[in-house]
N, C-alpha and C positions, 0 to 999 in steps of 0.2 A: 634666812627664813626657816621657820620650823617645818620639818618634814611631816606633812599631813598623812601621807600614805593611804589615801582613800577616805580619810575622815571628811565629813561634810564641810564645805567652805561656805561662808555667808553669801558668796556670789553665785553659787550653783543654782539655787532656786530662781533667783532673779533672771539669770541668763536663760534658763530653760523656759520660763514663762514668756520672756521676750521672744524667744525663738518660736514658740508655739503661735504667737500672734503675728510675727513679722517675717517669717522665713519665706524666701522666694519659692515659687512653685517651679521645680526643675524636674525633668523627666527621670533622671537617675535617682531622685529621692522618692519617687512614687512607690506605693506598696508593691506594685507588680513588677518593679524593675528587677531584672535578674542579676546575679553576681557578675555575669559577663558584661551587662550594661554598665554596672558600677565600675568595673575594671576599665572598660573603654573610656568612660568619662574621666577617670583619674589619669590615664595616659594623656588624654587630650587637654586636660586643664592645667597641666604643668606649664607654667610661664605663659599661659594663654587665657585671655578673659572669657567669661561665660558667654557673652554675646557673639563672639566669634566661634565658639565651640558648638553652640546649639545646632546650627544647620548641618555642620559636618557630622556631628554625633548622630543626628536623626537619619541622615543618608547612609551612614556607616552601618547602623543596626538594621536598616531596611535591607541592605545588601548582604550583610554578614550577621544574622541574628544570634548565631552561636559560634563558639570557638572553632568547631569543625568546619564551618563555612569559610571562615577566613583562612584556616590552615590549608584548605584545598586550593586556594587562589595563589597566583604568582606573587612573590613579594613586591614586584613592581606595581601590581594593581593596588596594593596597600599604599605605596608611595603616591600613586596617582590620585587615589581617593582622599589622601591627606590634604591635598590641594594647598591652600594658603595658610594653614594653621601654624607653620613655622616649625623649626627644629624637626625636620622630617625623619631623622633617625628614630624618632619615637614610633613612626609607622612600621619600620623594620623590626623594632623590638617587640611591638605588639603582635606582629605577625609571627615572630619566633616564639613568643609566649603562647600564642594560640596553638602552634604546633606542639609545644611541650605539654600543654594541657591535654591535647588529644593523645599524645604518646604515653604520658605518665599517669593521667587522671581520668581516662575514659571520656574525655570531652567536657568534663565539668570543672569549673573553677574550684580549686581546693579551698576548704574552709580552715585549714591548718596554717597558722602564721608562718611556720618554718618552711612549709611547702610553697607558700606564696612567695616567700623571700628567695626561694631557689629558682623561680621562673626568670627567664631572660627579661631584662629591662625593669624588673621589680626591685626597688631599693627599700630602705627602711621606712620611708614615708609611705610609699605606695602600698606595701604589704600591710602596714597598720591601717591605712585608709580602707582598703578592701575588706580586711577582717572586721573592722568596726562598722562601716557603712553597709556592707552586703550581708554580714553575718551577725551583727549586733554584739560583737565581742568587746572586751575591755582592753583598749590599747591607747597609748598616747599618740595622737595624730597631730604632728607638729609641722605645720606649714608657716609661711611668713605671717599670715594673719593671726594665727594662734600665738606665735612667738610675741607679737606686738601686744596683743590683749593681755597676756600673762606678765609681760615685762612691765606694762603700765599698772595693771591692777594689783599685782602682788609684790613687785620690787620697786615701783615708783620711778622708773626711768622712762624717758620719752620714747626711746627706740631700742630694740634689742640689737645685739651685734650684727654687723652686716652679713656675716655668714653664720649658719647654724652652728651651735656649740654643744658640747656635752652638758653644759650647765642648763641650756635651754631644754634639753631632753629630760633632765632630772626635775626641773621645775614643772614641766608638763605632767610627768608621772606623779609628782607630789600633789598635783591639783586634780587628779582623776577621782571621781566618785568611786566608792568601793563596789557598789551594785553594778553588775555588768550592763543591763539595759540602760540604766541612767548614764553610765560612762559613755556608752555609744551615742546617746543623745547629746551629752555634753560635748563630745568631740565635734559634732557637726554644728552645734549651737555656738560654741566659742569661735569656730571658724567663720560662721556667718556674721557674728558680731564684729569681728575684725574686718570683714569685707564691706559691711554696710555702714557701720557706725564708728568703730575705733580705727579709722583709716589712717594712713601714714602721714599725710600732709595736713589735712584739715579734719581732725576728728570731730564728730558731732556729739560733744560731751553732754549737751543739754538733752539729747535723746537717749542717752545711755542708761540702761537699767541698773548699772552698778556704780554710777558716778558718786554716790554718797559713800561708797566703800572703796573706791579706787585709790590706791596709794599715791599714784601720780597726781591726781586731782587734789587730794588732800594735802599734798606737798606744794601746791600752788602751780601745778603744771610746768615744772622747770623745763627749759628748752633742751634740746638734744645737744650734747657737748662732745660727741665722738668725732671720728674722722668724717670728712665730707662724703655724702651719699650721692654719687653721680648717677644720673639716669642713663640708660642704655641708648646708644646711638645706632642708627640703622642705615641712614642714607650714605651711600658711597662705600659701605663696608663689604668685606668678603661675604658676609651673610646675605647681603642684598644681591651680590653677584651670583652666589649659589642659587638663590631663589629664582633669579631670572633664567639661569640655565635649566633648572628643573622645570620651570613653567613651559619652556619650549618642548622639553621631552614629554611632559605630561600631556600636552596638547596633540602629540603625534601618536598615531596608531602603530607605526612601524619605527624602525631606527631613523635617527636624525643625522644628516651629514655634518661634519665639523664646521663647515661654512655657515650653517644655520645658527650654530652656537656662537660662532665668532661675531655674528651680526647683532647679537642681543646685548653685548656689553663692550664698551669702547676701549677700556684699558686692557691691553693684551696680557700684560704680566699678571695683573690681578685675576683676569679671566682664566688664565691657565692654572694659576694657583687654586682658584675655586673649583675648577673642573677636576684637577688632580685630587683635591680633597673629597669631592663627591665620589670619585672612583674608589679612593681608599676607604671611605665609609660604607661602601657597598650599595650606594644609592644609584649609581650609574655603572653600566657595563660598556667598556670599549669593544668595538667590533673591527673585523678586518675591513679595509677600504676606508679607514678614517671616519668611522661613524660611531654613534653611541645610542644606547637605549636604556630604559628602566630595567632593573633586574628581573630575570625570569625564574 
């Protein structure tokens, strides 16, 4: 593919017009959303659907409206408030990031991409997303939805690689509009198109604003021919066991005896493995007397 390096693509205007007419109303997209609100949403939305994030996000910002508020709380309170969002290490990383923002940046989320990337728990995607969505900067924000939209529209394949690649990043950079505000709108618009229309299993091509320009559609929508894409299982996994153990600890105001944890999961070997993992991840603290608590 030709490297456009910011040159306008035929799909830009169509996707941006579609976004203006069809974007979901989400609190972190509102004009008064603070950079901290955007940052919280990005941590919560990793591998978690919007409908599950919304109530937790709203409660979180009511309790901790600024980084300094979260930084002053015990890390265990962040884990407790994370509730059933899954992947609770994100709560500890967000807490650590809040502390770093207070210590390094006077309590304000930095607008510099390199400084964002240096915060705990902030990787390439999250730094680009905060810089783009909170500060209107020009960055390639490459999540699964964006990778799929660009793979189909620009390269003509049904699905991108299972894991993100350097080629995905290069393709996203080549597709960025040169104008900074337009690039920031493109980042969220292309992501929304992938979430609502250009979906993984049943894309709604008839509703797509770029169907007449999409390389995949123009090629006859060839099927995916890569390795099988297996859905994630949860029932009976260590992840589920960890979630059950954490649920008991979240519900308690004080430490929990080991016997209460033993009662929540029947497989003793898996239960001990899950508990050891929670301790190793810093999500649970062992105490004298064979009891446990959330970190303080």
